[in-house]
N, C-alpha and C positions, 0 to 999 in steps of 0.2 A: 679542246680538241672531243668530236666525239672517236669514238674505238678505231671505225674505219677510215679515219686520215692517218691513224696512226703509223710511224714508219719502219721497217721491218726490216733487218742485214739477214743474211745468211749465206757464208761461203765468200762466191762471188757475186753474191745476187742484192743487189740493195733497192728495195720496196718503197715508193713512197704513200704506200700504204694499205691495206689487208684484203683487199677486191685482185679475185682469180677468175680470170675464163680458163674451165673446165675445156679440156677436148670432148668435139662434139663434132662427128665424123660430115664431112658436107659431102662427097661424093662428086666434087668438083675438080678432081684433080683431070689432067689427061687418061689416055685410053691405059699408058706402061708406066700410070704413078707420076709423073712428074708435075711439078709448078705448073697450073694452070693460070689465064690471065684474072678468071672466075674466082680462083682461089686467093688470088693476090688483092684484088679487090674487096671481098670478102672482112680479109683479116688490115685492112687498109682503115675499110670501115671501123669493121670493131674498136680498133688500136686508135684510132681520132683522139689524140690530147691527152691519152695517156695515164684516162682515169682510169682503166685497169692496170693496174701493178703489175701483174702475171698474167703472160697469155701463153693456155699452152694449146699446141699446135695438138689437133685429131691426130688420133692414134694412124702409123706410118710402119707398115708389114718391111721386117729385115729382112724377109725370103722367100720366093715364089711359092712356096709350100705353104708358107703362114699367110698368106693374101686373105682378108675378109670376106672383102667384096669388091667387085667392077669399081673403075674410078676410086680407088682408096688410096692414095696416098703413099708412096714407097719411099726409102730409106735403106733398099738392096741393093745396092750398085754405088762407085764412085762418080758413076757419072749425072748421078744427084744433086750432089755436093755443089755445083755451080748456081743452078737452078733453087734450090733453095738458097744460098744466098740471097735474093732479091727478096725473099719472104723475111726474112730474119733483118734485114737492112728496115725494109719498109715499118714492119715495127716496133724496130729503134729512132727511128724516124719521126714517130708517131709519140715516142717518149715511156713506150712499156718494154719491159722486159720479157722473152720468148726463151719458150722451153718447147724441145720438139719430144712428144709421145711416142716409142718402138713398141713394137707389139708382134708375137705372135698366134694364130687365130687358133690353133692348132683342130677341135673337133666343132669349132665353129666353123672353119672353111667347108667347101664343096669343091667337093671334082669338077664340076661346071664354070667353076670360076676359074681354077690352079689348073686344072690339066693334071694336077697330080695328085698320089695317094695322099687320103688324110691323115693325120698320126694325131697321136695324144697321148698320154700319162701309163694309160688302159683303153683295153677294147670295151668303151661302153658308147654307147652315142650319146650325145651332148641333152642333156636335162633340158634347154631353153631350145631345142630343136628336136623336138620330139619324132620327126619325120627326117632327121639328119641319117645324116653317110658312118657306119661306124670305121671306125680309125681301126689302124695299126697301132699297135703296143710298141711305144718308144723302145729301140737299145740302147744300151750304155754310149755305144757311138754316136746316134743319131744326136742324143741329147745333148754327148761335146758337141757336136756341129752346131747344133742350137746356140750354147751359150757363146762361139766363135761369134755366130752372124749377131746377137746382142753387142758382143764386145766392135763388130765392126761398122756395126751400127751407130754404135757410141762417136767413134772415134770421126765417120760422117759428120753427126752433128755438132760437134766442137768444129770439125773444119769449116762448115757455112756459117759459123758465126753465132749461132744460140746459145746463149747463156747457161742451159743445163739439159739434161735429158731425163726422161721421165721412163721409169721402164714400168709395164703395163699388166697387171695380176689383179686383174678384176673383171666383173661382166662373162664371165665364163670363157674366158682364152686358154692359150696354153696353160702362162702360166696358173691363175686361179685353178686350171683343172688339174695341176697336182698340190697345191693348197685345198682344196676339197675331197672329204673323203667321198663325195657322190660317184668321183669317176677317177680319182686315186686311188686303186686297187694294188698295188703291184708288191711285189713281194720282195722285193733288195732294197737297197740302201736308198730309197726315190719314193717308198712310201712307208705306211705305220703311222707311228705317233705325226704330230705335227712338225716337232722338229725333224724329220725324217721327209713329209711333204715338201718342206721349203729348203729341203737338202740343196734342190737348184738354184730358188732365188740365192740364196748366200752365194753360190759359185757365179750365178751372174754379178751380182753385184763386184765379187772381188775381180774376174776381168772385165769390166766398165770402168771401177775403182783407176786400176792398173792402165786400162790404158787412157783417162781422160786428164790423169795426175789428178792432184787435190785443190788447185784451183779454179774448181768443175763442179756446179752445183747437181745433183744426183736425188729424184724423186724417185720414190718408188706407189703405186697406187695401186692399195690393196683393197681386194673384194672379199671385208673383212668378215661378213655374216652372209649364209645361204639362204635362212630366216627357211628349210627347209628339213623337213625330218632327216637324220643322220648325217649334215651337212657340218659345214663350218660353221663357229660358234667366235661369240664374244672374246672367251674367253682363249678360244685358240688365236685369236690376231692380237687379243695383246701379246702373248707370247712370240709371237714372229715380230711383231715390232719392237720387241727389246732386241731379239736376235739381228734385225735388221739394221737396228741402231749400231749394233755392236761390228756391223761389216758394213758402214759409212754410207748409207739413208740418211741424205741431210731435210729431205722433209717427206713426212707420210702423206696423203694426200687418200684421202677415206671415202669407199663407196661400198656399194654391194657388190657378193657374186655372183651365186645362178639367181640370184632373186633380180639381178639388174641393176641399172638404176635407180630402179625406186625398193621401198619397204612396206611388203605387205601389210605388216604388222603397224603403221604407225603414219598419218597422213599430215599430219604438221612441219610447217618450216621447218628444214634445217635435219629432216626423219631420220638422218644417222649420227646424231647428236650423243646418242648414247651411248655408240660405240668409240668416237672422237674421244668425249670424255672418259672413257675405261682406260683408253690409250695415253691420254695426256696425263693420267697420274702413274704412267709406269716410265716414260721417257721422256727424255732430256729435248730431243729433237723438236718441231712445231708437227701440227697437225693439218690438213684444207678439210674441211668442211665440205661438204656440196647436200642437195637434195630438200628440191623446192621451194628452196630459196628468193621470195620476188617480192618482198618490202624491205624496206629501209631498216624498215626503227626494229625487225627480228634479225636482222644480219647486224645490226648493233646493238641488241637483248643477247645474241648468240659469246660473240667475243669479251662484253662483262661479262657472262654468266662462264666463262673460262668455258666452255665448251669446244674452245676450239682456236684458234691461233691466226688462221685465215678462212675467208666465206669464199666458197666458189658459187658464181651464180652464171648456171648456164643459157635454159631455157629462157628467164627473163632479158637476159641482154640479147638471145638469139631474137625476140622476138621487138625488142627495142634497143637499138644502141645508143641510145643516150642515157641507159636507167642508169652504168655507173657513174657520169657525170653529176646524173642529179644526186647521185646518194652521196657523191665527195661534196658537192654545192649543198648536203645540205637541206636538199626542196620535200 
């Protein structure tokens, strides 16, 4: 048996292979963030046959304030639960497991989209949006409210029938803004060294675990390195990952920070593998590696060389819905 086809179990999720479709924004939801026929059809096509063991649904906003873009999927209110059941059922019917990613955009949001003030850990314009708006620094009460919003969103995701939830802390969104010293200049308990910068993460994880119980898988997508001067480092991500494991995260999904989902220093397939390899040496929980993987042979190599436990294939599956079938069939 090749590496891709090895089964994998984690808490309540049993996977029949190592392939993951990472979250990729489609912009296909209704204007109010509800599930549309377009989204159902899209995920139906991608999950057909169950060749992708785990599908992580695109980032969904936990509050109106945290909405990143128009026609972004919402998990911000209870009336989203029933429509989302159809999405979970569609993916399950096809043989794949389904996790939903929840997010707050922070300073990556805009007043034009939300109609509200833009917020962040500090009053610093988002480095990925040079012409962006200056965010208001979050007060402690605001932070507590955001933690509650993550908790409530996780409850809705479980109620909708998904197999797990992913906390988004990558690509320069709010939790990633706390993690990165580029955007977190706070002088209270939520700023300073890396342990202080992940205080909000640990509180979100605790709140989510208490809300969903022990029989539900929690993933965290970490923008593990900014690849910018003064930004987050691999050393930071290793320290953080150990704390996330202790706090109750079941799977770490590794990507970039303020560099986005590309690595400016490495163009090889699996270009975040130096990070996953470093983290894997320090934690017992599984990691997902994404980053430009398009060839089945490269996916096999990365698994065999123990750079990762699970392989995230995004753009290749976006372009070719049969990519996973061909990989599983070893074509």
